[in-house]
Steps between C-alpha positions, in 0.01 A plus 500: 500500500433368850290185531133553586391369842136398534342620823233266641151631573246391760135564578335629817139579583430841655286432810267802464414469130576127453677606183799290395808697398845402384825603661868423471762453775691810599837524331842611623411862423191480725689319773752786500215749543363305797841475666567871455156590637550276805844649564359854488262441797272760338140370533378693195779362285428146616128541425556654157767245405280207600217633285735573211644147508151351491402730213812395311424131545126497432438433130149641485430858399134494615592455867548821697746395771445824694132411550561157648449455874794482739461125554485431125829684450655299784361181346642583157837581654511168686428315176762708320751409769408132465547497122808722506704372794347171609165344588628328815613674819663321794384615843554374856210447740485439874289210629294622796324170557472393863683174574407407854574802717741656252483664159669314213696810380644313200599731215429330169530607136198552275510559125226746406364519146424862407265381226270373775441856618130575544311820572258471789191720472312570820311827444130433462349828380646808333182705562439486876249724675664689785167644617144394409500770230864554395729253327846502346633355177840349579787392279839340543785756494765497231855381553629858525230597752583203724880503481527876551352460852763257633702776672198607710413373846222239525217745575599755235547224244157353562330839471673577171410156361138536610478836321656348188243220511193725495387562144162659568231566761134433430151499642182364346482782247846652441864402445790731587840404359798573724701643209241778472505596869676818618833452677458386857133402472570126506718548812211684666260222406728233651574708813126523574432126482416307813723210605257240364468688169877531467532128578324424169781675310771356723367147446530548122869591530574226754354243262685593183586203277841354571718245326657196651646157429321212669697180552505197730831377639582242768764572763783249442546450876155475660296434186246775566346619171511880476246685286729781387348826378793715395432871447834685531625535143733793563799273566472352150625816328 
């Protein structure tokens, strides 16, 4: 009989529900899945594999991973990466501090701690009025809804994400859920908005929560203290 290996477990708080769940690091079998998905260059396979790995590692049957927002999935995956591969990541930064007439331009190393990742929330209201009498109930899209738009151009992607964010339309007396609308009716509604009305929806998408690592680091040459806000996590995987 092979010896039993104990797998460590960790806790994480889901930002939307504030519920604490347990998870384990991904194992060799999950790492193989991720490597195969990345090698395939198939967006759907990458999306489905990422979700499957998270589902495998979360030790909590009451959490529906498919219903989590896109930024919560990204957040969970960053923490999984930290606990599975390493919490520290070495990066190089360029000092752009002005020294006299010139820029310092010193490249210096910074060790980022993935466990210091925070989610920044900037949206103020999920029920904005787009006219004096008509409002919209908005929601954050799922991971699948967000990632499946990455092949689109900027304008097409924003329109698809805006549509995915609208849960219902309402006035002072009635609520109409988007899922109950006939095909094409939501497109017609959006097409007939004025620029200022559309800006309300666009502002919601432009101010989605993001995650970043905040850290202070002094340039070893000129001594300028940089307030680093690192947001590009794609290179970690």
